[in-house]
N, C-alpha and C positions, 0 to 999 in steps of 0.2 A: 540473475544474481541479486541477492539481498544483502545489503551492507548496513550495519548499525553504526552510524556516525556519532551518536550520543545516546546514552541510556539512563541518564539521571533524571530525578524528579525535582522540580522547584529550583534548586541551586546546583551548580557544578561542583564536583569534588576532584581530588587529585586522580581518582580512578575513572570517574565518569563525567562526560560532557553533557551539556543540555541536550534535550531530545532531538533526534533527527534520523530518519530512516530512508535509505535510497534503494529503489528497485530499478535494476537495469534490465530493460526488455527491448529486444529488436533494435539495439543501437541507441535507444533513448533512455534517459534517466527520469524517473518519477520520484520526487522528493516529498516525503510525508513529514510535515513539521520542519521548522528551521530555527532551532535554538541558537543561542549565542555561540560563536566560534565554529559553526558548522563548516564554513568554507575552508578553514584551516584543517579541520579533521579530514576533509577530502584529500588533502595533499599526501596523507599517509595511506591512501587507498587507491583503487583503480577507478574510482568514481570521478568523472570529469565534470566540473561545473558547467562547461560549455555545452554539454550534452543534455542538460536538464530541459525537459520539454514542458513539464507542469509541476507546480508546487501546490500541495494540498495541506492547508492549515486546519487543524482540528478545532482550535479555539484560540482566543486572544490573550491568554496568560503569557507573561513575558518569556518563560522558559521554552515556549513553542514558537516565538516570533522574533526574538531579539537578534537573530542572525540575518534577518532579511536586509537591513540597510547595507551592511558590509558586502553581502553576496551580490546584491543588485548593482552596487557601485563597481565591484571587482569585475563583474561580467562586462560592464561598459569599458573598463580599462583594458580588458582582454580583447576588445574589438568584436563583441558579439553582434550579429546581424539578425539572427532568427528571433521570431516573436516568442515571448515567454508567457505562459498562462499561470495565474495565481488564483486558487480557489480558497474560500474561507467563509466563515459566518459573517453576519451583519457587522460592519465596522472594518472589514478587511480593506475596503477602498481607502479609508482614512489612514490605516497603517501603512499601506503601500505609498500613498501620497506623501506622508511624513518621511518615509524612508528615502524617497527620491528628492525631497527638499532638504535633506540633512547634509549640509556641506555643498560645495560646488563641484560638479563633474559633468561631462558631456556624454549623453547616452544616444546611441544610434540604433537601438533595437526597441521594438514595440513591446509593451506589457499590456496584456488583457486581464483585467481583474473581474472575476465572476463571484458574485455573492451567492452563497448557498443558503437557501431558506426553504425548509421543508419539514413537515411533521411525520413524513413517511419515507421509506427508502426511495431514492430517486436517482436515475441515471443522469450524471452531470457531464460526462464526456464519453463519446463513442466513436469508434472507427470500425473498419472491417475486421480488425485484428483483436480489439479489446473493448471493454466498457468499464467505466469507473462509476461506482455507486456511492452516494452519500447516505449515511444512516444516522438519524438523530440519536444522540446518547444523553446520559444524565450526569451532568456535572454542575458546578456552582454557577457557571455562565453558559450561554448557548454553545453547544459543542456537537461535533459530528465524528463518526468513525468513517473510514473509507474502505471500499472493497474493489480490488482489481480483478477482473474476470476476463480471461482470455477467450476469444471466440474462434472456434475452429470451423472451417468450411467442410461441407460433406465431401467424402472421398469418392473418386470414380472407381467403379469396378471395370477394369480394362477388358476382362474376358467377356463380360456381359455386353460392353459397348461393341466389341468385335462381332459378337453374335448378331447384333442389330445392324451391322455394316457401317458403323461410325468410323470416319476417317480420323487418323491420329491428330491431324491439325485442328480437329473440332473438339478434341477432349477438353480443352481449356474452356470453351464456350459452355459446355455442359456443366462443368464444375462451377461456373459462374451463374448457372440457372437459366441458360439460353438454349432453347430447342434447336436442333440441327437436322439437316437432311442427310439420310444415309445413302450409301452407294446403290441401295435398292429403290431409292426415290421415296422412302418412307420418312415421316417426321418422327424423330426420336426426342422424347421429353426427358429432362433431367431425372425425374423421379424413377424412370425406368432403369437407369444405369448407375445411380448414385447409392453409396453406402452411408449409413449414419456417420456424422462427424465424430472424431475422437474427442474425448473430454478435454477441455482446456484447463490450464492452471488457474486456481482461484486463491487469492491472498486477501485476508482481511486485517485491518488495523483498527483497534478500538478507540485510540485516543484516550483522554482522561475521562473516566466514567465510573459510576456505580455499576455493578454487574447487572446485565440485562438478559434474562433468559430468552426473551423473544429474539434478541440479536443472534443467539446461538441457534435457535430454530430457523431463523432466516438463512443463516449460513449453511445449515443442514440441507435446506431446500435447494440452495445454489450448488451444493456439492463442493463446498470450499475445502481445500487441502491444508491451508496454512492459516494460523491465527496469531497475530501479534497482539497480545493483550496486556494492558497496564496491570502491574501487580506492585503497587507502591509499597505495601506493607506485608509483613508475614502474618500468619493466621492469628497470632496472639494479640494483634492490634486491630481487630475487627471493628471495635467501637470507634477508633480514630479514623479508620477507613470510611465508615458511614458518615461521621461528622464532617469530614473534608470532601466527601463524595468521590472517593477513590475505591479501588478494589484491592483485595488481598490475593495471595498466591492461590488459596483455596477457591476463591471466587473465580479467578481466571481459569483454573483447572475445570471447574464445574461448567463454565461456558464452553470450553473446548470439548468437554464430554458431550454436551448437548449438540454441539455443532458437528461432531463426528470427524474432526480434522485429523490429519496425519501428524502434524507438528504444531506445538504450542511454543511461542517465544514469549518469555516474560521480560517486560521492560518498564521504564519509568520508575526506577528503584530509588527509594528514599535515601537521602544522604547519610542517614543514621547507620546504614549498613556498610559504610566505607571501612576499609581495613579489616580489623579482626572481627567486627560485628557481621561481616558478610557471611561468616560461617553459620550464623543463626538463620539467615535467609536461605542459604544453600541447603542446609539440613531440612528446613521446612519443605522446600521444593522436592527434595529426595524422598519424602514420605509418599509422594505420588508416583514413584517410579514404576509401580505395577499397572499404571494406566495403559490403554491400548495405543496411545500416541506418544511420540517422543516429546520431551520437555527440555528446552534450552534456556539458559540465562546468559544471553549474549554479553560479551564484553565490548567496550568501544572498539571500533575499527574491525570487528569480526565480520566476515562475509560467509554466506551460505549459498551453495549452488542448489537451488530448489529442485532441479531435475534429479538430483541424487535421491530424493525422497518419493518420487513418483513411480 
């Protein structure tokens, strides 16, 4: 489940909060950016702050980090015990240290801060079920996009396993890559009875950036299904987007086209589009409705079941 806790750029508006995106996967929550007031936004959703496993900060502009002090202190007040990981560019350790020293409170959970520093795509977190990749982007300060890629194990072909005389209690070993002895005394190897794994879900988040076509090509090679791309401005403000090192709606659409995704989510929307001016933004996005992928402009607190699009 993907939940947009905040979708505004730079400053919050009555309609949109500072940026923050939560991905719920296998009981854990992965939070991408943590703008001001994100913890309160969670109260109106099914996202539990206590289930946050890792936080991924794209860059150190205020609208992406100002929610950290309050969130970290609230987790302490709520009695969190589990370790929390926080990733971000150089300087993230200072931000977390200042957040923890802001006011007095007692914390009984550990925080591991991981500084992301790379000029190339890099796996920064990996388990048997998923991996998360940092991708260097182009903004006015050091910045990264993040990619969540689900890892699927090879599937067992039970009929083939039975032909080899494999006992049912040994099926799990084969799926985990361990050879077993069959009832015929033969050694059966995993490659003999396993099918290729199903494709796992892949979600990419651009963070704040100029459009990067190589990013789109990289996502294409990964087989990414979903792209959350900043689209701070409509296409008429291309010059301003370039000057501030942001993207337009058309830029985001182009990257999604290169990536071959199923769904594009437009976010980090300039405050100028609040109220009646949002129709300008929406009309611009609707010009691309003939694309092969779906395009959404999420409102704050909207959730999407990604399985519905696979």
